[in-house]
C-alpha positions as CSV (number, residue, x, y, z in Angstrom):
1,X,-32.4,-2.2,28.3
2,X,-28.7,-2.7,27.9
3,X,-26.7,-2.5,31.2
4,X,-24.9,0.8,31.8
5,X,-21.3,-0.6,31.2
6,X,-22.4,-2.5,28.0
7,X,-24.3,0.6,26.8
8,X,-21.2,2.8,27.3
9,X,-19.1,0.4,25.2
10,X,-21.8,0.3,22.4
11,X,-22.0,4.1,22.5
12,X,-18.2,4.3,22.2
13,X,-18.3,1.9,19.3
14,X,-20.9,4.1,17.5
15,X,-18.9,7.3,18.1
16,X,-15.8,5.7,16.7
17,X,-17.5,5.4,13.3
18,X,-16.4,8.3,11.0
19,X,-19.7,10.2,11.1
20,X,-21.7,12.7,13.2
21,X,-24.5,11.4,15.4
22,X,-27.5,13.3,16.5
23,X,-28.6,12.7,20.1
24,X,-31.9,11.2,18.8
25,X,-30.1,8.7,16.5
26,X,-27.8,7.6,19.3
27,X,-30.9,7.2,21.6
28,X,-32.6,5.0,19.0
29,X,-29.5,2.8,18.6
30,X,-29.1,2.3,22.3
31,X,-32.8,2.0,23.2
32,X,-32.7,4.8,25.7
33,X,-33.8,8.5,26.0
34,X,-31.9,11.5,24.8
35,X,-31.1,12.5,28.5
36,X,-29.5,9.2,29.1
37,X,-27.3,9.7,26.0
38,X,-26.2,13.0,27.4
39,X,-25.3,11.4,30.7
40,X,-23.4,8.6,29.0
41,X,-21.5,11.1,26.9
42,X,-20.5,12.9,30.0
43,X,-19.2,9.6,31.5
44,X,-17.1,9.0,28.4
45,X,-15.6,12.5,28.7
46,X,-14.8,11.9,32.3
47,X,-13.0,8.7,31.2
48,X,-10.8,10.8,28.8
49,X,-12.6,10.3,25.5
50,X,-12.8,13.6,23.5
51,X,-16.5,13.6,22.6
52,X,-17.2,16.9,20.7
53,X,-20.6,18.5,20.5
54,X,-21.6,19.2,16.9
55,X,-23.3,22.6,16.6
56,X,-26.5,22.9,14.6
57,X,-27.5,19.2,14.7
58,X,-27.5,18.7,18.5
59,X,-25.2,15.8,18.0
60,X,-21.8,14.3,18.8
61,X,-18.6,13.0,17.3
62,X,-15.4,11.6,18.6
63,X,-12.6,14.1,18.3
64,X,-8.8,13.9,18.6
65,X,-7.5,14.1,22.1
66,X,-4.1,14.5,23.7
67,X,-3.8,10.8,24.2
68,X,-5.0,7.8,22.2
69,X,-8.0,6.3,23.9
70,X,-8.8,2.6,23.7
71,X,-10.4,1.6,20.4
72,X,-13.2,-0.9,19.8
73,X,-12.8,-3.0,16.7
74,X,-15.3,-5.5,15.1
75,X,-14.1,-8.9,13.9
76,X,-13.2,-7.8,10.4
77,X,-11.4,-4.6,11.6
78,X,-9.4,-6.6,14.1
79,X,-8.2,-9.1,11.4
80,X,-7.4,-6.2,9.0
81,X,-5.3,-4.4,11.7
82,X,-3.5,-7.6,12.7
83,X,-2.6,-8.4,9.1
84,X,-1.4,-4.9,8.5
85,X,0.8,-5.0,11.6
86,X,2.4,-8.2,10.4
87,X,3.2,-6.6,7.1
88,X,4.6,-3.5,8.8
89,X,6.8,-5.8,11.0
90,X,8.6,-7.0,7.9
91,X,10.3,-3.6,7.5
92,X,8.9,-1.9,4.4
93,X,8.6,1.3,6.4
94,X,11.8,2.2,8.2
95,X,11.7,2.4,12.0
96,X,8.2,0.8,12.4
97,X,9.3,-2.9,12.8
98,X,9.6,-2.9,16.6
99,X,6.6,-0.8,17.3
100,X,4.5,-3.0,14.9
101,X,5.6,-6.1,16.7
102,X,4.7,-4.6,20.1
103,X,1.2,-3.5,18.9
104,X,0.6,-6.9,17.3
105,X,1.5,-8.7,20.5
106,X,-1.0,-6.6,22.5
107,X,-3.7,-7.2,19.9
108,X,-3.2,-10.9,19.6
109,X,-3.2,-11.2,23.4
110,X,-6.9,-10.2,23.6
111,X,-8.1,-11.7,20.3
112,X,-10.8,-14.4,20.6
113,X,-9.5,-17.8,19.4
114,X,-11.7,-17.7,16.3
115,X,-10.0,-14.5,15.1
116,X,-6.5,-15.7,16.0
117,X,-7.1,-18.8,13.9
118,X,-8.1,-16.6,10.9
119,X,-5.1,-14.4,11.2
120,X,-2.8,-17.5,11.4
121,X,-4.2,-18.6,8.1
122,X,-3.1,-15.3,6.6
123,X,0.3,-15.4,8.2
124,X,2.1,-16.9,5.2
125,X,1.1,-13.8,3.2
126,X,1.5,-11.2,5.9
127,X,4.9,-12.0,7.4
128,X,6.9,-12.8,4.2
129,X,9.8,-10.4,4.3
130,X,9.5,-7.7,1.6
131,X,13.2,-7.7,0.7
132,X,13.0,-4.2,-0.8
133,X,14.4,-0.9,0.4
134,X,12.6,0.7,3.3
135,X,10.8,4.1,3.3
136,X,11.1,6.7,6.0
137,X,7.7,7.1,7.8
138,X,7.7,10.9,7.5
139,X,8.1,10.6,3.7
140,X,5.3,8.0,3.4
141,X,2.9,10.2,5.5
142,X,3.8,13.4,3.7
143,X,3.2,11.9,0.3
144,X,0.0,10.2,1.4
145,X,-1.3,13.6,2.7
146,X,-0.7,15.4,-0.6
147,X,-2.4,12.6,-2.5
148,X,-5.4,12.9,-0.2
149,X,-5.5,16.8,-0.2
150,X,-4.7,17.2,-4.0
151,X,-1.7,19.4,-3.3
152,X,1.2,19.8,-5.7
153,X,4.4,18.1,-4.5
154,X,8.0,19.1,-5.3
155,X,10.7,16.7,-4.4
156,X,14.3,15.7,-5.0
157,X,14.7,12.4,-6.7
158,X,17.5,9.9,-7.4
159,X,17.2,7.8,-10.6
160,X,18.4,4.2,-10.6
161,X,21.8,5.4,-12.0
162,X,22.2,7.9,-9.2
163,X,21.3,11.0,-11.2
164,X,19.6,13.6,-9.1
165,X,16.8,15.9,-10.2
166,X,14.0,18.0,-8.8
167,X,10.5,17.1,-9.9
168,X,7.2,19.0,-9.7
169,X,4.1,16.8,-9.7
170,X,0.4,16.4,-9.1
171,X,0.4,13.3,-6.9
172,X,-2.4,10.8,-7.6
173,X,-1.9,7.8,-5.4
174,X,0.5,5.5,-3.6
175,X,1.1,1.9,-4.8
176,X,2.6,-0.8,-2.7
177,X,3.8,-3.9,-4.6
178,X,4.9,-6.0,-1.6
179,X,8.5,-5.0,-2.2
180,X,8.5,-1.3,-2.8
181,X,6.4,1.8,-2.4
182,X,5.7,4.0,-5.4
183,X,4.0,7.3,-6.1
184,X,1.9,7.6,-9.3
185,X,1.9,11.3,-10.3
186,X,1.5,13.7,-13.2
187,X,4.9,15.1,-13.9
188,X,4.4,18.8,-14.8
189,X,7.8,19.2,-16.4
190,X,7.4,16.1,-18.6
191,X,3.7,16.6,-19.2
192,X,3.0,12.9,-18.6
193,X,2.2,10.3,-15.9
194,X,5.2,8.9,-14.1
195,X,6.0,6.5,-11.2
196,X,8.5,7.3,-8.5
197,X,10.1,5.0,-5.9
198,X,9.5,6.5,-2.5
199,X,12.8,5.3,-1.1
200,X,14.5,7.6,-3.7
201,X,12.3,10.6,-3.0
202,X,12.8,13.5,-0.6
203,X,9.8,15.9,-0.4
204,X,10.3,19.7,-0.4
205,X,8.2,21.6,2.1
206,X,5.9,23.5,1.9
207,X,3.7,21.7,-0.5
208,X,1.0,23.2,-2.7
209,X,-0.9,24.8,-4.3
210,X,-4.1,22.8,-4.6
211,X,-4.9,21.3,-8.0
212,X,-7.9,19.7,-9.7
213,X,-7.2,16.0,-10.1
214,X,-6.8,14.7,-13.7
215,X,-8.5,11.7,-15.2
216,X,-7.2,8.6,-13.5
217,X,-4.7,6.7,-15.6
218,X,-5.7,3.2,-16.7
219,X,-4.2,0.2,-15.0
220,X,-1.8,-0.5,-17.9
221,X,-0.3,3.0,-17.6
222,X,0.3,2.7,-13.9
223,X,1.6,-0.9,-13.7
224,X,3.9,-0.5,-16.7
225,X,5.9,2.2,-14.8
226,X,5.8,0.2,-11.6
227,X,6.8,-3.1,-13.3
228,X,9.8,-1.8,-15.2
229,X,10.4,2.0,-15.2
230,X,11.8,2.2,-11.7
231,X,14.5,-0.5,-12.3
232,X,18.0,-0.2,-13.6
233,X,17.3,-2.5,-16.6
234,X,14.0,-2.7,-18.6
235,X,13.2,-5.5,-20.9
236,X,10.7,-6.0,-23.8
237,X,10.1,-9.7,-24.5
238,X,7.9,-11.5,-27.0
239,X,6.3,-14.6,-25.4
240,X,4.9,-17.2,-27.8
241,X,1.7,-17.8,-25.8
242,X,-1.7,-16.3,-25.3
243,X,-1.9,-13.2,-23.1
244,X,-4.2,-14.9,-20.6
245,X,-1.7,-17.7,-20.1
246,X,1.2,-15.2,-19.6
247,X,-0.9,-13.0,-17.3
248,X,-1.5,-16.0,-15.0
249,X,2.2,-16.2,-14.3
250,X,2.9,-12.5,-13.8
251,X,1.2,-10.2,-11.4
252,X,0.3,-6.7,-12.7
253,X,3.0,-5.1,-10.6
254,X,5.6,-7.5,-11.9
255,X,5.2,-7.1,-15.6
256,X,3.0,-5.3,-18.1
257,X,1.4,-7.9,-20.4
258,X,0.0,-6.7,-23.8
259,X,-1.5,-9.2,-26.4
260,X,-0.1,-8.9,-29.9
261,X,-2.2,-11.6,-31.4
262,X,-3.9,-14.8,-30.3
263,X,-0.5,-16.6,-29.8
264,X,1.9,-13.8,-29.1
265,X,2.3,-11.5,-26.1
266,X,4.5,-8.6,-25.3
267,X,5.9,-8.6,-21.8
268,X,7.6,-5.4,-20.3
269,X,9.3,-5.9,-17.1
270,X,12.5,-4.8,-15.2
271,X,15.1,-5.6,-12.6
272,X,18.2,-4.1,-11.1
273,X,20.3,-7.0,-12.4
274,X,20.5,-8.5,-15.9
275,X,21.1,-12.0,-14.4
276,X,17.9,-11.6,-12.3
277,X,16.0,-10.7,-15.5
278,X,17.5,-13.7,-17.4
279,X,16.6,-16.2,-14.6
280,X,13.2,-14.6,-14.2
281,X,12.4,-15.1,-17.9
282,X,13.9,-18.6,-17.8
283,X,11.5,-19.9,-15.2
284,X,8.5,-18.6,-17.1
285,X,8.3,-22.0,-18.8
286,X,7.2,-20.5,-22.1
287,X,9.1,-19.8,-25.4
288,X,10.2,-16.2,-25.7
289,X,12.4,-13.8,-27.7
290,X,14.2,-10.8,-26.2
291,X,13.5,-7.6,-28.1
292,X,15.6,-5.4,-25.9
293,X,18.0,-4.7,-24.4
294,X,20.8,-6.4,-26.4
295,X,22.8,-6.7,-23.1
296,X,20.1,-9.1,-21.9
297,X,20.7,-11.4,-24.9
298,X,24.4,-11.5,-24.1
299,X,23.7,-12.2,-20.4
300,X,21.4,-15.1,-21.3
301,X,24.1,-16.6,-23.6
302,X,26.7,-16.4,-20.8
303,X,24.3,-17.8,-18.2
304,X,23.4,-20.7,-20.5
305,X,27.0,-21.6,-21.0
306,X,27.7,-21.5,-17.3
307,X,24.7,-23.7,-16.5
308,X,25.5,-26.2,-19.2
309,X,29.1,-26.5,-17.9
310,X,27.7,-27.4,-14.5
311,X,26.0,-30.5,-15.8
312,X,28.2,-33.6,-15.1
313,X,29.5,-35.4,-18.2
314,X,27.6,-38.7,-18.7
């Protein structure tokens, strides 16, 4: 039989799973009788854990209390939380940087060495600064809630040129590209799927009413808006290479890649600066032709002249 203290920890770990447990099921998991389970539940309640009785099934579940009780995490959960805290510490969500660092410090202090080593292997990915604009936590939570509950969302929105508008949407999901947060939603006024940057969005309260979710857009529809639509400048470029080769160089949230034929690929991408777009395409390492905008062609010519002038005469 498990010792009492170890049994309480195991019971707590079981109750922290998102499910309802019958007294009999808990007894089987712990190798004790149902009466012992009842006594152990009372001990957890005395320690401040809000263990609720589930009517009808003679069972239990862990409820929400006035204070956050200690959590028990398995190895995979601990690694996931640590990586998430490192990402939050880079500042993609405004105001969470300091609290994320404090939480991460507490977690890493008690991690076994085997888990600390695994997290350090992921550090290169998790701590890279995002470099994009931050999102207010209340905005992020509000949008996440309406996506979860299928509630219509009205919000004030600023386009890349500063134009303000009010949008009415059926929110589908949040997308994080590593630099920015986006909302993918059905725009009721435009009768089409749209992507919106969360740092330009201000929700209107109250939300609602509830809606029936539409058929999920395919990946190409979603990533095309994320890759180009939210930027000041959008570009269409024909790359003279197979789509598989081009896709290896661009992530789905960076550019929309569409095969034209076996040796030609359409790339749709965007940036807030024409020079950034020009340099971005220049380092692709593949021959390409700019379809639009014409201003990008002029920018590439000017940039080419400046770069050529920087080469010392032989």
